[in-house]
N, C-alpha and C positions, 0 to 999 in steps of 0.2 A: 504495501500499500505505499502511495507515495505521500511525503509530508505535507502537501499540500491539502489532501483529502484527510490527513489526520487531524488539520486544524481547523475541522469545520465551526463555523458559527453556531450561535444557539438557534438562528433562525435556519442555518443549513441542517442543523440536528432535526428540527420537526419537519424537513420538508423528507429528508432521509426515512425518517421513523414512519411517516405517513406511508411513504413507499412501501416499507417493511411489512407493515401492519395493517393497511386498509383502513383509513381514517385519521382522524386527528389526534397527535399524540403531545401532552405536554409533560414535562419533565419539571419536579418541584426539587430544587438545590438543596439539600440536607446533610450535614450541617454546613454553617459558613466557612469551616476551613478547608473544606474540600474544593478544587479547583471546577469552575463549571464545564473547563474543558473535557474534564474528566468523561462525562457521558458522551459527548461528541465524538472523542477519541474511540470510545468504546463501539458507537454505532458504525463508525468508519472502518473499525477492524473488522467487522462482518459479527460482531457479539450481540447483536439485536435482532430479535427474529420471533415468529410465533411460538416456537418448541423453547425457546430460552430467551424470555423478553430480558433485555439490559438497559435500563435508563436509571437515570439516579434518584434514590430517595424513592417515595411512594408517588408515583408519576399517574396520569390521567390519559386515558386511551377512549376516545367517542368514536364509535364505529358507524358504518353507514347506516346501519339499521337503529341507529340514536342510542343504543345500548351505550354504558359505560362502563369500565373497568378500571379499578383503582389496582395499582401494583402495589402491596403494603408490605413495609419492612417489619411490620410487626404481626405476630401469628396470633391464632385465635386458640384460646386454652379453657374458654368458659369465661373468660373475664369480660367478651363483650367489645373486644377492639375492633374487630371488624366491621360491625356495626357503626360504630361511634366514628369511625375513619368514613365510612361512605355517608354518615351524615354531613359530615362537613362537606365531602365533596358536591355532595347533592344540593345543600344549601345555598353554596356559591354558585354552581352551575345551573340552577333553575329546573332541578329535574326531580322526579319523584324518586323516593329511596326504591321504589321496586324495579327502579331501570340501571341501580349500579350493583354491578357484581365486583367481588373483591377477591384478588388473587396475592397469593404468598409469595414476596419476591425470592429470586435465586440468592445463593450465596454469594456476596462481593462486599467485602468491607469498604472499599473504597466508595461504594455506591450507595448502601444502604446502611451505614454507621449511624447509630443514636448518637445524636447531639449533646445527651446528657450522660449516657454513658460510654461513648469514645470508641464503642464497636458494636457490630450488627449481633443485635440481642434482644430478647424480650423479657421485661425484669424490671421490678427496680419501682415499679408504679408509674413509668414513662410515657407508656404509649401515646396517651393523649396528650400530656404534656410536651413531647416529642413533635406530634403532628399538628399540633392544633392552628398554628398560622399558615405552616408551607401548603399543606392539602388544603386549605381553603385559598389561599393564592393559587393553587394550580386550577383548582374549580373557576375561580372569578377569573383567570386568564383564558379558560378555554372559553366560556361565557361571553367575553368582551370580543374575543377573533370570530366567534359564530355571529354575534351581533354586527360586527363591523362587514363581515361575509356577505349578510344579509343587505345591509345598508348599500353595498357596493353594487349588488344585483339589482335592488329597485330604485337607486340614482337617488337615494335621501340620506340624510347626515344620519351618524349613529344616534346623537342624541334622541332622533325621533323615534328610535325602536326600543322595543323593550323585549326581554326573554321571560319564559313562563313555560313551567312542564314540559319541558324538551322542545320547544318552538321557538322561535323568533317572529316577533310581531310587528308589522309596520304602520305609519302615520294614516295609509288608506285604507286599513283592513287588510294588507296583505299579511300572509304567513307560510312560514317554511319550516318544517321539522330539521331537526340538527342533522339527520343523516345526510340532507340534501344538501348540506353547507361544509360537511367538515373536507371536503377536496379542497375547494376554495380559502378556508379558513387555515389548511396547513400551509398552505403559500402566503401568509400575513409574516409582519413582521412581529415579534413580542411587542406587548405596550410598554412604554417606560415605566409606567406608573399603575399599578393595580391597587384599586379601590375595595377595601371588603367591606361587607354589611355591619354596620353597628347592631348590637343585640336587639334593640328596638324593632330591626326590621327583619328579624329572623323568624320564618315561617316553620320551618323544621327542627332547629337546634332548640335545647331546652324543652323540647316536647317528649311524651312517654311512647316513643317510635318502637313498635316490634323488632326484636332480635332477629336479622338475618338467618342464622343460624338456627333457631328454635324450631322450625316446622320437620326440618332433616331429622334433628335430634328425636323429637316425640315420634314420627312416623316410622324411624329406624333406618331411613334412607343413609343416613349420616354415617361415615366410614372412616374409623379408628385406626389406628396400624394393626393392634389386635384381631380387627376384624379382615383385615385385606386380604387377598387372595391371587397370587401370581402364578401363570403357567408353570407346571413343574415344581412347584414349592414343596419343600418337606418344613415340618416343624423344627425348631431345635431347642434344648434346654441344658441348663449348664448346672453344674456342682462345684462351688467355689471354695476353696480353703476357708476353714471356719474363722481362721484368725488372719486378719488384715496382714499382708505383709509375708505370709507362708507360701511355700509353694509346693507344688506335686511332686511326690518322691517315686512312687510308683502304681501303676492300676491293672487289675485283672479284669478285662470285659468280657470273658466268656460266657457269663451267665447272662449279661446284659444283650450280647448279640443274638441270644436266643429267644427274648422276648420278642412275640409277634409285632411286625411293624416298625420294629427298629431297622434303622439302615446303616448309620455309621456311628462309630466312638472316636471322638478326635479329643487328642492331648493339648491341651493349653498349658503356659507356664504356671498357672496357679489355680488351673481348673478342669474339669472334665467336660466336654459337650456329649451329647446324644442327639441324633435327627431321627427322624421317625416319621411316619405317615399322619400320625396325630398327636395331640399334646399327652393324652393319658399313658400312648407306650412310650413318648419320652421320659416322663416320671417313674413309670414303672422300669424304664431302662436303667435309669440313673439309681434308684434302690437296688439294683442288682449289681452294681459295681463294687468291688472290692478295693477300695482306695487306700494309701498311705501317703499320709501329709507330711511335710516337713513345717511345723507349725512355726517356726522362728523366736525371735527375742520377744515378741508381745505377748506368749503363751503365759508368761509370768506376772502379768499385768491384770489388776481387779479394780472395780469402782472404788473402795475405800483408798486406795491408794491414789488414784486420781483426784478425788476429793481433797486429801490431803495435801496434796501439791498445791491443787489450784487456792485452799485457803493460806498456804504458806506464802503463794506468790501473790496474792493480793496485799500482804504485807509490804512488798517490796516496792522500791520508787520506779522502776522502768524508766520510760521516757516520757517527757510533758509532752500532752498534747495540746494543751490551751492552758494560759497562765495571765491573769489579769489581778493587780493589786498585790498586795504582800500575804500568802497565806500562812507562811511562817511565824510573823508577827500578830496575825489574827490569832493563830490557836495560842501562841504563847501568853499573850494577852487577855485570852477569855476567862471569863468568870467561870464558865463550865464547857465542858465537851459532850457532844452525843455523837456514838458511833454504831454503826449497822452495817451487817455484811448481808448480801441477798445472791443467793443461789440460782440459778437457772440451769436445768438437765440438759444433756443430749437429746436430741429430737429427730426421729426419721421424717421423712416427708410422707411415704405410704400413700400414693396416689391411689384412685380407684383403678385406674390401668396399670399394671407394672410395668417396669423398663422392657420394652418391646421394640425389635427392628426388623424390617426386610431388608435383606443384603444379597445381591446376586453378583458376584464377581466373575468376569469374563477374561480373557487374555488381553483383549485392548480397552475395557471400561468396567465399569463399577456403577451400579444403581443402588440405591437406597431408598427406602419408603420408610420415613420415621417422622416423629412427632419432636419436634427438637426445640428449644428457645436457642440454641445457637448455630444456626445452618453453616456458616463458616468453620467453622469448630468441626462440624462433621465431616465436612470436606476434605479436611486440613488431616485428621485423624484415618479416613479411610483412604486417601492418599498414601499417608504414611506404611500405612498396614498392608495396604494391596501393592504398593511399590509402583502404580501409577502416577500419571503427572495429575494436578489438581483439575485440570479442565476436561480429564474423561471419568471425572466421578460428576454423577447427577445426584440432586437429591429432590426427592418428591415429598415436601413438608406434608404433614398430614395433620388434622384436628387431634388433639390431647385432650385425652381423660384425665386431667388432672396432673400439674406440675409443680407449684409451689416452690419454685427454685431448682428441683430435681433435675430437669432436663435444660438446665444451664451447664449441665456436666454431660461428658458423653464417651464414659467408660462402658456404657453397654455398646453403644455403637463401633466402639473399638475391639470388641467381643466379637460382636457379631459379623464385623468385615474378617477378623481372625478364623473364625469358623468358616465363611463362605469361601474365603481363598483356598480352602482345603479339600472343598468338593466342588462337582461339576454341575450344581443346581441351585438355585435359590433358595434360601431359608428364610424362616419366620422366627429368629429368636424371640421367647416369652419366658420370662423369669417368673418361677412360683413366687408365691406371696411371702414365703419364708426366705427365699434368695434375695427378693425386694428388701425385705424388712432388715435381713442382716448383714447386708453389704451396700448399704445404702451410703451417702457421704451426709452425714450427720449435721444438724447444726449443734455448733460448738456449745461445751459445757461453760458457764461463766461464774466467777464471782467478783463482785462489786462491792468494795469497801468505801464506805463515805464517811466522813466524818464533818460536825458542824460545830463551829467557834460560837460561841452565845455569850451575851453581856448578862449583867444580873438581874435583868428584866425577860430573859428567854430571847431576845431580840438576835436576829442572824447576823454575825459579822461575818464569817468566813465560812467556804465549804470546799472540802477537799472529797476527789471522785477517783479512785482506785479502781480501774477496770482490767481483770487479767482472765486469760481467756485464748484459745487459738486464733491463729490469725488466716479467715476466710481467705482474704484478700493476698495473702502473701502466699497461699496454696496456690491460689487460682492462677496469679499473675506470675509466682516465680520467686517474688522477693517481693519485700517493703522499701519503700522509700527512702533515703539516707536518714530522714529523721527518725525512723525505725515505727513510725505509726500507722495503725490500720485504720485509715479515715471512715471505713464502714462500721469497725467496731466502737468507734467514739462519737459516732453521728448523735446529734441530739444531747448528749453528754456535754458538747464541747460551746453549744449554742442553744443553751436552754430557754424558756419562754417568760423564767423568772429572771430578776433584778439581785442578782447575787454577788453580793461584795467581797473582794479576794477570793476569786474563784481560781482553784487548779485544779486540771484533769490529768492522770498519769493512766500510760498503757502499761501493761506490763504481758509481753507474749509467751504463753505458756501453753506448749504444743503437748498433747496427749499421745501422739505417736500410734496407739493400740487401734485408732480409727480414723478414716479421714475425714475432713469436715467441709461443708460447703454453705451456701444461702439456703435459708429457710424463710417461708414467706413472713414478712414483717422485717427482715435484715435487722441491720444494727440499731435504726430507730427503736426496734420493738424491745432489745436487750436492755438500752439505755432507758427507755421510758420506764420499764418495767421497775430498775432499781431507782431512779430518780423520783419517779409519783409516788413509789413506796416510802421512801426518805421522807419526802415532804409532808406526807400523810400524818408520819409518826412525829415530826416535827410539830404539826399543827395541833393534835391530840396532847403532846407534852407540854404544849403552850396553854391547854386549854381553850384553844380557839377552834370556832367552826372549820373544817377543813377548805369548805368553798370560799368563804371571807378570807382565810387564811392566804389562799392562793392569789385572790385577786388582789391583796394586798401589796403582793411580789410582783405584780404583772401590770403595773400602771402604764407601760409603755407598749403593751399587746393588745391593743383593740381588738383584735378578729379572736386571740384565743379569749379574752373575757368575754365577748357576745357568744360563744359554742358553749362555755362554762355556764353562763349565765341562763341561757335557754336550755341545756340539759338540766340543769337545777331546776327549773322552774317546771318544766315538763314532767320533772321526776316528783315533783312535790317535794323537795328539799326543805326541810326544816319543819315539817309537819310531823304530829307526834306518832310515833311508831307504839305498837305492843312489846312487852318484854321479849328479849331473844330474836329481836328484829334489829337490823340496820341497813343503813345506805352507806355505798363506798363510791367514789370519784377519782377520775384519773384525766387529765387535759395534757393535749401535747400540741407541737407543729412536726407535722412529718410527711414526708412525701410532698412538699408543697403545699398541703392542706391543713387546717385546725379542725381538732376534734375533741370533743369530751364525751365521755362514757358513765353513765351513773347503773350502779347495781344494786338493787334492793334483795335483802337476802333475809329467810327464815329458818332459825334454828329450829330442828327436830331431834330430842334427846341431846345425848352427848355430843356426837359429833356428826349426826343427820342434818341435813340443810336442804333448803329449796330455793332458788332465784325466783323472786315473785314479779318482779320486773326490770327490765334491761334497756333502759333508754341513752340513744345516740344523737349527738347534734355534730353536724358539720358543716365546715365553710371550705369547701374545695374548689372556691372561684367560680367562674361562668361554669354551668352545668350544660354538657352535650345529650345525656337522656337521662332525668330524673329515675327512670325504673332501673338502670344499670347501677345507678349511685346507689340505691336503696339496696339492691340485689348484690352487689358487691359489701357493702356494709353489714347488712345480714349476713352473708356466707363468710367472708374475715372473721366476724366477731366469733362466730358459733366456731369456728375452726380453730382460732385461738383459746375460745373457750375449752373445746375438748383437749388440748395441750395443758392449757393450766389446771386443769380438775385431776386428769388422769395420766398424761404421758410422761415417761422418760425411758431413755435408753441406759441400762446397767451393763456393765462388762464382768463377766468372772472366767479368769484365766484366758485373756484376751477372746473370749467369745461371746458376741452379742446374744443377751438372754430372751429378747424380745422377737417373738418369731412369727406370729399373726395377731389378728385382732382380739383374740381371748387373752392376751397379757399385755396388749397396747391397744388398751380400750378407748373407745371412741363415744361420744355424747348421742344418746338415745333418744330418738322424736319425743318419746313421753317424757324425757329430762329438758328437752330444749325450749327456754323461755320465748315468746316472744319477743323480738327486735324491733323495738321503735327507733325508726330513723327521721331525725327532723334536719332539713337542707337550711341552712342559711341563704337566703338570695346575696349574692354578691357580682361583683363586677370586677374581679381581680381575674387574672389568668388562671387558665384551669390547673388544678393540682390533682394529684393521685389519690385512688379511691382502693386500689385491689386488693393493698396492704394495710390501711390505715385502722380498720376495725379491728384487725388482729394486733396491733400494737399496743391499743389502749386496755383491753378486754383484762389481762393479765393482773396489773395494777389496781384498779377497779374491783375486783373479784376479792383481792386479799384484802382491801381496804375494808370493803362491807363485812367481811368477814369477821374482821375486830370489831367495827362497830356493831354486830348483831351477838359475837362470841365473848366479846372480850380478849381472845387470843390473837396475838399477832405471830403470822408465819411469815419467813424470810426465803423460805426455798419452794419451789414448786416442783412438783404438784401437789395440789391439794389432798390427794389419796396416801401421798407418801407419810402422811401425818395421821392417817386413819380416817379422813373426812370425806364422805359420799353422800351423793343425792339420793333423796328420799322421794 
């Protein structure tokens, strides 16, 4: 390809894409640090086409039939991202939501990187925040070009025309469908200025639009990876060394090969795989194996040792993540101090759909059908294992049956490709529930040691927060920055909503080694909010102050936080008299660009039985794309976090994870689940995240309610560890 062709202008890109795809194609440039020429060069290099569309970011395609396709860098995993993105484009393009189809972007960091996360991924509650402006600009640009094409056809000024419902209307009653105009529009230069609608002009955004993915999920047509059938495919399952870091020493597969339906037994470095005509045969084949493992050094490690090491680590200095004022002077001059340590357990993701991947490795290419939050990393690991170049790896991203951060990792994809490269047929790797739970990458265990310096009247003079735990960021990225701080682990703690004089936050990295760690729904904001909101509640009660009033007194510079706290308290009837054995707990925080407060009302039954009688949430998530989605995400996220706070922890005995299935990794039952009342604060601020926000607030609100109702303060989750269970 000649250099002159490689240096296409944006106008040239549109023309070229129109030819390639048939219609009007508009790229939206995300994020700002990537040159606009990248998409043009990709097009000129022949990398844009119907089978593997390649344009920058999430871009808009208007076909000759008037249908609109949005290529989205954000995948759909139940959070409603595709519907929200479609609404943004439909609003500005003036088409009904039913006219929009969303397709997942192919793997390409240059073109589809998240402007907040800095790589191509779905997570961190960034989908709406990342897409809000550029997606709308793409839709608005398409509308402007279509209007301009219609005006030229009719010989009138563009200001005399307007668009509505997929058509352009002229001053004398003329009208033309978008499909009639796309060819002419694709020859026009892009407008130098794109004016977006103001919120008062929205017709679709802000309404309770139906989810695009709901019908197929209700009628059973939706295909998840675990449902897929590929011609010639066999099922594969694995038995992995029970101790992380261990290896396969030997295997006798004679009995396994006799199981009806079993085709092959494949040895991997730390696992054995069986392929068969069906999943049942795979599992029976695995049970018939005679395996000897080299368990490695972690076989000597159990949970009590990890607990003790973490407690000790929380007393060390580590590195300073945040400091203002003089915490040493504040502590030295304090009339009194109050210190508390809050502990959070290892947690499993345990999504409804266990780790599953369809892989077909051929001599010249590799295809993957998999639901992944990180398609580029999936492509890279497939290339590494198969020995093929990345451009010979095709990723067909699928609907995801639950992720919660688990599919930000790709270990199961690596394993699927490793199996598939050793056979001559495609395989669908399905982990059993036991394999999924005992070989997860877990939310780290944490210990937070907080110390408050108080004057003679109990007024807060200083605040020291030591955070000890494994570094997910360090594991994921390979290292931490030079300052040694895991930015995710200290998020919220280093910028609390409270005005805290003489604040110091220390981070102490303490790796368990015995299990790998990863992000879990709520990530850093969840772990910090739990410790911070429990501690502030204890300070309030020690001072004899109302917990809501105490918080309000410390956040005079946070009007949005004040507003959600006041609203949640009012809706929950905060301050009204409760019977003996009942109490309310509250938590408030700024997480994922949103502000949220949660109030839990609890009634004790007997010594350690309880029932949650009310659960009230108030959220300011900025401009709302779809209030139904916001409500659903807050409800789901809150109940997800509630299950973990009540019941969940991963325990280790001699290197082996003890929780194997939902019989001993208990989930909240329908009869135990309270109604989640969600109140949305009207806001004109930029959109914030909602997918993980509810999860971050429920833990501290629950623990604070337990103290109010029972007088008992627990500082370690889950509640079941101390013998508390719902009745």
